[in-house]
N, C-alpha and C positions, 0 to 999 in steps of 0.2 A: 504493500500500500504506500509506503514511503517513497519507493521508486516510481510508482505510477503517478502519484500526486506531484512529486518533485520534478519529473520529466516535463510536465506541462508548465512548471513555474521557473524553469532554469533561467530564462531571460531576466526575470525579476530579481534573481539572486546573483546575477553576474557581478554587479558592483559590490555586493557583499563579499564575494571572493576577492575582488580587486583590493579591497581594504585590508584583507588578511595578507595577501601576497606582498603588498608594499611594506606593511609594518614588519612582517617576519623577515623579508629580504634585508631591511635596514639592520635589524637586530643581529641576524646571523652573520652578515658581512662584517660588521664592526666587531662582534665578538671573536670571529675567526681572525681578524686582523690584530686585535689586541693579544690574542693567544700567540700569534706568530711573532709579534714584537717582543713579548716576554721570553719566548723560547730563543729567539735570535740574540737577545741581550745576554741570556745565560750562556748560550753556545759560543758567542763571540766576545765574552767579557775580557779574556786575555788579549785578544786581537785589538780591542778598543783602546787599550793603554800600551800594548806592546810588551808587557812584562807581567810578572806575578804580583809585584808590589813596587811602590814608588815612595821615596821620602823626598818631600819638597819643602822649600823655604823661600820667602820673599827677600831674604838677605843672605849673605854668605854665612854658612853654618858656623856656629860657635864651636868651641873645643868639645863640649859635651855631645852635641849633635854629630860632630865629625867623628868622635870616638864610636858612637853607635853605628854610623855608616861604615866605618872601617871594620868593626867587628862582624858586620853582616856580609861585607865583601861586595861592594857595588860592582856590577858588571858593565855599566855604562853610566854616563852622566852628561848633563847639558846645562847651559844657562840660556834663557830666552828672554827677549825684550823687544819692544817696538822701536823702530828707528827709521831714518830716511836712508834710502838707497839711491845712488846715481848710476846712470848708464852712460859711460864715456862715448859710446857709439853714436848716440843721438842727443846727448845732453839732457835726457829726461830724468825726472826724480819722482820717487814714489815711496809712500809709507809702507814698510814691510815688517814682518815679525821675524827677527833674526833668531835662529836656533843654533848655538854653538855646541856641537856634539862630539863626544869622545867615547869610543867603544862600539861594539857590534850591535847597535840598536837598529831595529826592534828584534826581540827574541821570539815574538809571535806576530803573525801577520807579515806583510811585505812592504818594503820601501820601494814603491813603483816609480821607476825612472826611465827616461829615454836618453841615451842608450841604457840598456839594462845594467851594464857594467858600472855605470856611474854611481849606483847605490853603494857598491863595495869599494870603489876606487877614489871617491872624492876626498876622503881623509888623507890617504897616502899621497895623492897628487896635489893636495893643498888648493882645491878648487871649491866652487860653490854650486849647489844644486838649487835651481830657482823654480818657483811655482809656474806651472804650465800656462795658466791664464795670463799671468804677468808677462811671460815671454811672448805670448801672442799679442798682447795689448801694445807692447813697445817694440815689436818686431825684433826681438832678441833671439839669438840662436846659440847653441853650444859652440864654444870657441870665442864668443864675445866676452867682455869683462863687466864686472859690477864693482862699484866703489861703496864700501861701508866704512864710514868715518874717514880715517886717513889711509886705509888699506884698500888696494885694488886687487881683486882676485879674478882668475879666469872662471868662466862658467863651464863646468864639465858635463852638465846634464840638465834635463827638464824633470821637475818633480810633479808627478801625477797625483799621488796620494801617499799618506803615511799615517800610522797610528797616532792618536792624540791630537789630530788636526781637525778643527771644526770647519765645515764647509762655509757657514755663514761668516764666522770670524775671519776666515782666510780671504773672503771677498773684500773686507775692509783693509786688512793688512796681510797680504799674501806671504807665504812662508819662504824664507831663504835659509838653506841649510849649509853651514860651513864647519870646518874643523874647530874644535874648542880652542886650540892653541893660538888662533888668530884673534880671539876676543879681546885680549888685553892690548894687542897691537892696534886695534881699531880706535881706541881711546873713547869709545862710546859710553862705557859705564862710568858715570860721574854722579855727583850728589843729586839725589832726587830721581834717578833713573828707575823706571818701573820694571824691575828684573825678577826673574824666577829661576831658582836653582832646583834641578830635579836629578835624583839618583835612582837608577833603574836596577832591579834585581830579578834574576832568573832563579827561582827556587821552588819548583813544583812540589817538592816533598814537605815543605814547611806548613805547619798548621797556621793558616792565616788568621783564624778567629782568635787563637791564643796570642799570636804575635800582635794583633791589633789591640787586644785588651791590655797587653803588657806595655807596649811601646807608645801607643797613641797619647795617653795622659802625660808621659814624660816629654814627648816631642812638643805637645801643645804648650807646655810650660816654657819651652825654649823657642817659641814662635816658629815651630816647624810642624809638619803634618805627615801622616802615614796614610797612603791610599793603596788598598789592595784591589785586585781585579774584581773581587766579589763585592766590595763596598762601592766601587765605581759603577758596577752594573746596577746596584740598588739605587745609587744616585741618579743614574740615567733613567731607570725605571720610574723614579719619583718625578724626574723632570718631565717625562712624557705622560705622567698620570693625569695632568690637567687636560692635555690634548685628548686622552682616552675618555675622560669624564665628559668633555664636550661632545665627542662623537657618540658616546653612549646616551647622552641627553637628547641629541638629535634623533637617535634610533628610538628611544623611549617615547618621545613625543609622537613620532610617526606611528608607533604601536598603539598608543592611547587614542590617537585619532582614528586608527583602524578599528579599535574597540567601539568607539562612538559610532562609526559607520556601520559596524555589525549590529549594534543595538537599535539604531534608527531604522535600518533596512528591515530587520526582522520584526520590529515593532509594527510597521505598516503591513508587512506580509502576513503576520499572524492575525491582525485585525480583520483582514480580508478572508481568512480561513475559519473564522468563528462560526459562521453559518454551516460550513462543511462539517465542522466538529459536532455541531448540534445535530445535524442529519445523521452522522455516524452513531451518535449516542441513541438516537431514536431507533436505529436499526439494531441496537444491542451492543455496540462497542463500549468497552469500559473506559473509565478515566485514564487508567494506565496505558491502554492501547492507543487512544487518541493522542496522549502526551508523547508516547514513544515514536509515533509516526513522524512527528515534526522534529523531535529530538534527533532521530536517526538522520533525517535530511540535513539538519544543521551540522551534526558531527561529521558526516561524510564530506560535506562542502568544506568544513574546516580542515579536514585531513588533506583534501586535494589542494586547498589553498596553502596549507603548511608545506606540502611537498614542493609545489611550484615556487613558493616564497623562499624555501631553503635552497633550491636549485639556483634561483636568481641571486641569493645572497652569496653562494659559493662563487658564482661567476663575477659578482661585483667586487669581492674582496681581492680579486686579481688586479683590479685597477687602483686600489688604495695605496699600495707601496709606490706606484708611479706618481700619484698625486702628492704624496707626502715625502718624496725622496729628499727634497731640499731641507727638511727639518730633522731627518734621522741621520746620525753619524755612523751608520752601518747599513749594509745591504740586507734587506728583508727577503729571506728565502721563504716563499709561500708554501705552506703545507696545510693539510686538512685535519682539523681536530674533531673528535667524535662528539664532545660535549655540546658545542654550539649547534651542531646539526641535529642531535637528539632533542635539544631544547626547542629548536625551530619546529620540528615535527610535532612535539607535544603541545607547544604553544598554539599551533593552528587549531587543534581540537579543543584544548582546554579553554582558551579565551573565547572561542566561538560559542561553546556551550554555556560558559559562565555569564557572558554578557548578553546572551539571549534568554537566560532563565526568567528575568522579569516578565517579558511578553509571553514566553512559553507557558509560564504558570497560569496564564489566563485560560489556556485550553482545559486545564484541570477543573476549573470551576464553571465551565459553560453548562448551562441547563438545556436539556432537549427542547424545552419550550421556546428557546431562542429562535427556533425555526419559524414560529408563528408571530414572534414579536418584531416590532419595527424599530425598537430602540437601538441607537448607535453606541450606547455606553458599553465600555468593556466591563466584564465581570469584576466585582470588587476583589474577590479572592481572600486569601488568608493574610491577615496583618503579620502574623508570626513568620510565615513563609517569606513575605517581602523583606522583613527585617533580616532574616537569616541570609537571604540572597544578597542584599546590599552589603551586609557584613562580610560575606565571602568575597565579594568584589573588592571591598576596601582592603581586606587582608592580602588578596592576590596582588594588588597594586603596590602595597607596602613591601611585601616579600620580593616581588620582582624588581622594584627599585633598589632594594638592599642588595640583591644579587648583582645588579648592574653596577652600582656605585660603591659597594663594599664599605658603606658608612651609614650606620643606623640613623644618626642625627640628620645627615644630609637627606637620607631617604624620607624621614619623617617630615622635614621641612619642605621637601619637594612635593610630597603627597598633600600636605596641608595647603601649599600654594596652588596646586591643581584644583583642589576642592573649593578654595576661595574663589578662583577664577570661574569655576562652574557655577558656584552660588551667585556670583555677581551677574553672570549671563542669565541665569534662571530668574534672578530678581528683576533684571531689566525686562525680560519677557513678561513676567507676571505684572509688573507695573504698567507696561504698555497695554496689555489686555484689559487691565482694570481701568486705565485711563480712557480707552475706547468705549468701554461699557458705560462709564460715568459721564463722559462728555461726548456721547454719540452725536455726530452732526446730522440731525434729522432733516436739515434744510438742503443737504447735498442731493445730487441727482441719483437715479436708481443704480447706475453702474458703480459709482463711487461708494454708495452705502453698502451695496452687496459685497464689494471687495473687502470692506472693513469688517462686515459681518463674518466673512470667511475666516478671519483671523482668530475668532473666539467661538466658532461653531463647534459642534461635536466632531471629533476626529481631526481637529485642526493640527497643523504641523508647525505652529508658530515657535514653540520652545525648541523643537528639534532643529529647525532651520536656523534660528538665531544662534544656537550652539555651534552648528557647523560653519555658518558664515562668520560668526564672531571669532571662533578659534582660528580659522584659516587666516583671517585678516590680522588677528593678534600676532600670530607667529611671523607672518611676512613683515609686518610693520616693525615689530620689535627687532627683527634681524637688521633692518635698515637703520633704525634709530641707534642701536648699539654700535653698529659699524661707524656711524657718524661720530659717536662719542669717542671711540678708539682712535679714529683718524684725527679728530681735533686735538686729542691728547698728545699726539706725536707730530702735530703740524709744525712746520718750521717757517717762521717769518723771515723772508729774504730781504726785508727792508734794510736800508743803510744804517738804521739805528742799532742793528744787531750784528755782532761780529760773526764772520763765517770762516775765519782762519785763526787757529790757536797755535802759538809757539810755546813749547814746553822744554824743560831741561836747560833753560838759558842760565849759564853760570854768572855769578856776580861780575866777574871781569869782562864778560861779553855783553852785558846788558846795554851799555850805551852804544856799542857798535851795532848791535842788532836793531835798536831803535833807529839809528842813523840809516841803516840799510832799508828798513821799511819806509822811512820818510823819503829817501832818495827815489823810491819807486812811486812816489806820489800818493802814498797811503797814510792814513792817520792811525796812531796807536790809540785803541779804545780802552784797554785795560793793561796795567803794568803792575803786576802783583808779585809780592815776595811770598814764597812758600817755605814753611818750616815743617819738617817731619818729626813726629813724636809718637810715643805709646803711652797707654794708661799704666801708671806705676801703682797707684792705690785709689780706691773709691770710698769716700766717707770713712777714711782711716783704716780700711781693710786692704791688705796687699792683694795684688792681682793673682799671685800664685795661690794664696789662701782661698780666694773666691773660686778659682778653678777647681780646687779640691772639695769645696763645699757643695755637696749634692743637693742641698735645699735652696741654693742660691737661684734667684730668678733672673739674674743679669745674663744677657745674651753673650755666648762665648766669643762671638766675633768682636765685641767691644774690647775684650781683654787681649785678643790676638792681633787686632787691626793696627796698621801703621797709618796714623792720621796725618793728612796733609792739611795744615792750618795756615791761616794768613792773619794779617793785622790791618785794620783800617778804622777810620773814625766815623763812618756813616754806613747806613743800610743801603742795599741795592734794590732794584725794582722787584726782584723775586722774593723778598724777605719782608716779614711783618712780625714785630715783637708782640707776643701773646701773653707773656708773663715777665715780671721784673722790669728793669730799666736799662736801656742801652747806654753803655759807657763809651764815650768817644776817645778819651786819652787818660792815662794814669801818670801821675806825677811821681818822682822818685820817693821811695819810702812807703808808698801806699800799697795796700793789698791788691793782688791781681784778681780782677773779676773778668770772667769770660762769658761769651754768649754761645749757647749751644742750640742745635736744631731740635725740633719737637721729637723727631724720630730717635735721636740719640738719647734724649731725656727719658724716653719710654724704654728703650733697650738697656740703658745703663741704670735705670731706676734711681735717677737723681733729679733734684729740683732746685729751686731758688735757695741760695745760701749753703748748699752742700759743698764740702771740700773735695777737691780732686788734685792728685799729684801726678804730673807728667814726667816721663823720662825723655828729655830733649837731647837725644844722641849722647847719653851718658851723664847729663846734668839734670838733677831733679828740680822741678819747678812747682811750687804750691800755688793753687788757684781756688777760687770759689765761683759757683754759678751765679752770675749777675742777671742774666736774662735768657729767656727761651724764645726762639724764633720759629715761625711757621715758614718753611722754605718750599717754593714751587720748583721741585726737581725736574719737572718736565720742560721748563724754559731753558733754552740753550744759552745759559750764562754760567760763569764760574761761581758755583755755589759751594759752600763749605759747611761741614757739620760743626766745626769749632772756629770761632773768630775771636781773636784777641784785640783789645784796644791798642792804640798807639802807645809807645813808650815802654814796651816790654820785650819784644822779640827782634828789635832792629839789629842787635849784635849777634844773634844766634846764627849758626851755619844754615844757609838757605840757598835756594835757587829761585828762578823767576819764571813767570808765565806772562806772555804778552798776547794780545788779541788785536785783530784788525779786520776791516771789511774790504774784500776784493770784489769788484763788480762783475768780472767775467773770467772764463776758464784760461784765456791766454795770459792775462796778468797774474793769475794764480800760479800757473805753471812756471812763468818767468821768475816770480818771487821765490818759489820753492827751489828752483835750480840755483838761484843766487845764494840763498841761505845755506843750501847743502855744500856749495863750493866754499863759502867762507867759514861756516860753522857746522862741521859734520855731526857734532853731537846733538844739535838742536833738532827736535822732532816737530814736524809740522802736521797738524790735523786739519784737513780741509773738510769742514762740516757739510759742504754741499755734496761731496762724494759719499760721505757717511749717510746723509739724508737720502741720496739716491738708492743706496743699498736698503735702508730702512723702508723706503717707499715700495721698493720691489718686493721685500719680504711681506709687507702689509697687503700688497696686492695678491700675493700667493695665498696668504692666510685668508683673505677675503674670498678668494676663489674657492678655497676648501670649505669655508663656512657656507657659501652659497651652494656648493655641490651637495654637502650633507643636508642642508636645510631643504634641498629640493625634495627629498623623500617626505619630509613633514608637510611641505606645501602641497605636493602632488597628492598625498593621502588626504589632506584637508579638502582639496578640490574634488577628489573622488567621493568623499563623504558628502560634500555639498551637492554634487550631481546626483548621488544615490538618494539623498534625502528628498530632493525635489522630484526626482523621477519616480520614487516609490509612492508618491501621493497621486500619481497619474490616474490610477484606476478609480479612485474616489472622485477625482475631478471630472473624469469622463461621464460618470453617472449624473453628477450635478449639472454639467454643461448640457448633456442630452435632455435632461428634464427642463432646463431653461429653454432649449430650442423647441421642445415639444409644446411648451406653454407660449411660444411665439417670439422668444428672444432672437434677435438677429445675430449673425456671426460677428458683426462689428462690436455689438454689445458684450458678447461673451469674451471676445478678444480684449476689450477694454477692462472688463472685470478682472480677468486673469493677470493682465499686465500691471494693473494698479496694485493687486494683492502682492505680487512678487516684487514690485517696486518698493512697497512699504517694508517688506521683509529684508530686501537687499540693503536698503538704506539703513534700517535699524541695526541689522546684524553687523555690517561693515563699520558703521559708526561706533557701535559698542566695542568692536575689536580694536579700532584705532584708539579709542579713549583708554582702554585697558593697557595698550602698548605704550601710550604716552605716560601713563601712571607708572608702569613697571620700569620704563626707561629712565624716568626721573629718579626713581629709587636707586637704580643701578648707578646713575651718574653721581648721585649725592653720597650714597653709602659705600660703593665699591670703587668707582673711578675718581671721586672727589673732583669732578669737573663740571663746569656749567653745561647745561643741556639746551641745545638749540635744535628743535625738531626739524627734520628734513621735510620738504614739501612733497616728496615722491608718494608717500602713502595717501596724502590728501588728493593729489592731482592724478595719480595713476591707479592705486589700489581701490580706492573708494568707488570711482565710476566704473572701473574695470570689473570689479566683483558684482556690482549692481547689474551691469549689462549682461554678465554671465548668468546670473540668476534669472534675469528676464528671458534670455534665450532658451534656457532649459525649461522654464515654466511654460513659455508659449509653445514649445515643441510638444508639451504634454497634450495639448488640445488640437494639435494639427489634424488628427484623424477625425475628431468631432466636427471640425469645420468643413472637412472634405467629403463626409459621408452623410446619408440620410439618417434621421434619428432612429428609425425602426431597425436598421441594419446594425447600428451600434448597440442598441438595447438588447438585441439577440446575443451579441458577443459577450456583453458584460453582465447579462442577467443571470 
């Protein structure tokens, strides 16, 4: 019976299957991809760093750290730092990441070069291996030379890839690999240089967990760190956890929209079958039999949808590594995991049955007398059964979100957010219906009054359609609004009032000459700051080493290990605002030193106004108290500092300088960089326009990925919308035929239907945009801390576009009514 009845209704349930297929395809593909990323990180953990473990330090290791390194027997070591490189062949200059290497690194993975022999020979031959993109950009070939500082080296090969090199980071500062013995000769490492020493170890038999537990606290106390390949893989996994959460979120939304599509489609379908159920009961069928007929139909459709969705998900996951290759520091080898596939198959059946139970239970309580009744009301049913059903749905969503996000609090918050959104949409629908009833425009014409009456007549679809239209619009609009917030957060003002060239590592004896060189190029110095490096020695009278050992301390570890670059000045800059205490411009001899700290440092170091802090300024201890706390806008491309001293304190401390200027075009920027590299090889030049170009490219790729993944949610939302409108077709046919039988013209029926769907389209899409405005404002205020300026696209494109789509689908429902005589249609639907 289920097969016979379902075969005649297959076209009505086609969109029901489409909702399942899209939702499950999104979940399966993303779960498979997440499993592949996890497996590849574990499999390639040694290859990612090229060694079993690494000891690294931002300064030359002290005697204690050096003794630990010697006892373990480092197999290779390097020092890396950003610097300017010059190419004598064409006079070009470029910011690069210099890696001075000693030893046969890497131990795992491959140093891929052209020619292949360059990887093993560059140290013996005393040459440089240069990033392939950089070689192509400046038309450099093996055999040409590169100048680093005061040393000129032959280029022995092209570097295609190496362990520990980030693709995005290498875009800003491409890697140049040279023998370690040339580092000192370059004269690039001077006061203030941002260098990193790394010692690589090959020890596959060592217990890394025990090693990490034993050595990491000791090294932390000496401003060094231990990284094992297992800890690195965990860090990488955590780094991509947010990406995974976003992808899972997109899949979960698609699945929930699919569930709504299932519920709305079956809701209408079962309503149309109630008379058939009553007839079956008159013929002797039991409650259980009639219930199982439609339950079997839904379960089989869910199984088919689950199979097709799982197959689509398996195919789709092949594309995800290609889409996300720029964000992953390793190659993803695609494989098929059993768990996501089984989950997809089970989800198809489970969510189909669960989300159709509310309308399906209506068949249980249908009375045989319904055959003779004209009432359109659905049987009331059992209140207890309804509560149990909705409770099961709630538990399913909670458990599924917990399985997706692996965080109970996040799952709870997400579920609460979803039900708040549903409640708001339901409330808007209920208020709209109540407003129509209370303030019905009796003076309107027949067609307008009839279209409004249809919105609260028996079997109306107002709530379902507002759900579908509102959720689809909400998702699309929120996507665009959030993207605008993120883009505005990283926007770069290229006006002349903002510097776009930063010169760092300028030594005191070079300061005046660098200023003169910039001025001779017809450019103005915008910032001329002195930088003093220091570390935290004690906080509120407690030594940093004691705080590290105190397991109950809430002070962030990076505060204790960080080398702060501070400055001194007598005024605030545009990106700063004092929120506590008083700004001190200058200190007279003999007065206590008062500093100004950023809000973020105050929170992480757990210090406030009046708290004492002692700094280690390159071996000299300096006592200070917190005089003010500043709110700093770190997103502005200005020289911002966590710690600022007043004038009269650090003038005689060892320091280097940072200068900024504005260059109007690429030609003058290149000329300035070439001149500075020639005169001052140790000075590093950051061209913010080049960095911004990289950031903009990354944002475009991220935006593309967001759009790609949001496509499933949006498409599912549209399927739900189409399904919800189309499934009301059969009731509308009967009503329209009755109107025609009573003498209504085709034009009148067309106007009634058009106005009804126009009202629903405008209300649903407006509600969705309103909710997206609200959610985006909350995101901007609480998460991004940015002003929110809404985009006009949702208002100009989505609102009219969705209204037109609803109109087209709604009017297509009555096409057959307008083209056929009433008697013929009554015979079909009777």
